[in-house]
Phi, psi and omega in degrees: 000124183279151180287145178275125179280123179263106183284144175295124183293344180275352180234122181237153182300329183279357173057043180248353184273158184295328181298315180292319179296321178296321179295321178296317178298319181292324178299318179295324180287338187276336188300312184299310179295328178293316178299323180290317182291331181261007187297333183269005184265069173056039174054076184292343178094186183292148183247137173233142182236140176221157183236154176171173177261132185239137175297126184298327177297320178294322180295324179290328184278347180294157177284076186217157174253129187257141178225126182265143178221164172236133173268116188067233181234353188232002184242091178284141174227159180231125180251116181253114182263124178299127181299325179295321178298312180296319180295322179297321179291326176297315180297321178293322180297324181259029173074022176082002180266113183300321184285347183283333181287137180297139182230157178281179180297333180274002179091359180280138180280112180292335180291337181297312179296323181294315182286330176296319178293324178296319177299312181299320180296319180292321177295319178298320178296322178294323177298317178299322181290324184269350184298135182297145178134165182282330181241146180288134180285163176280133174254115182242134179290133177229089189295332181285108182257001186294328184265010184296313182198167174274154184299330183269005174279151171254121186252140176294130189222139169257124179254120178259124185238128173244165175303333182272342184162199185214164175227134178250137177243109180262135183249137173285163184304319180298326178294316181291322176299322178296317179294317184294333184268002184295311182266122346271142181292150184297330183294336179294318179297317178297320178296318180295319179295319179296318178298317180298317180297320179292321179294317184289341179261002179290136179290134180235121181288136177236133180231146175249129183262108183281324185205149175223074183293149177242132181230153174298149182300324181296321180290322180298322182293338183253012178294141178218168181299130180106343178294147180247130178252111181288132175227156177257144180291119183284154175283315180242143176236138178281148177247134183230151163231115189062229178266359184267130179276122181278319183171205184227142180232168178245133179291134180211180179243137176226113180056040177080007180240145178292135182219170179239122175262122183295127181257323182207141176249142175287156177273124180281000000 
């Protein structure tokens, strides 16, 4: 009886769901920081990135070394470094001479595991740099990879390919949900509401212009304290805020005090 493959619900073959699209966007965003972080590792060459869902059992069976990390505290990821890729970098580091690299008693090159871990660490740092958000998340090593997923699960994966080999980045469901929910982040709506509330409570000066008498320039030049300027009580007075005209009011009395009753408002 064959095992039933449980597909990740966030990744579908028709590539129409938000999780897959979010993963594709993130893969494109990830290339530049990864190339920068790996630039000093013996010229790894051009990088290509692809996305898809991979059976976790197949990922385990590949000739790769796996390193687990956590983004923040709730987003586990798994970085699988192709052993051939790591071995090629070891050979380049030691001038292309296979025998020059230190080896264990069984003939295994210990530098391969070391450089594979270095690759995974640099990729994890690039993920932290490219992760959406205002602040970079914490990348913490989580060496235990056994509980990442079941062998019959299909996990969303970004595959990074160089001429020398490849690295696979497998994301847990929570990671993809986090990516899919980024545009637009909830904090943007909260920030917009806060900005609106602050703008709407800002004090705005309003003035009513009762009179604008006009006098000859010669009379203005001879004005002195005690002079009386006759004005007539207007029927309508304009209302302004700054240079913008709000509308027109009528002079009236309220509780023995002069007041302005709005007669007409301008259209904003």
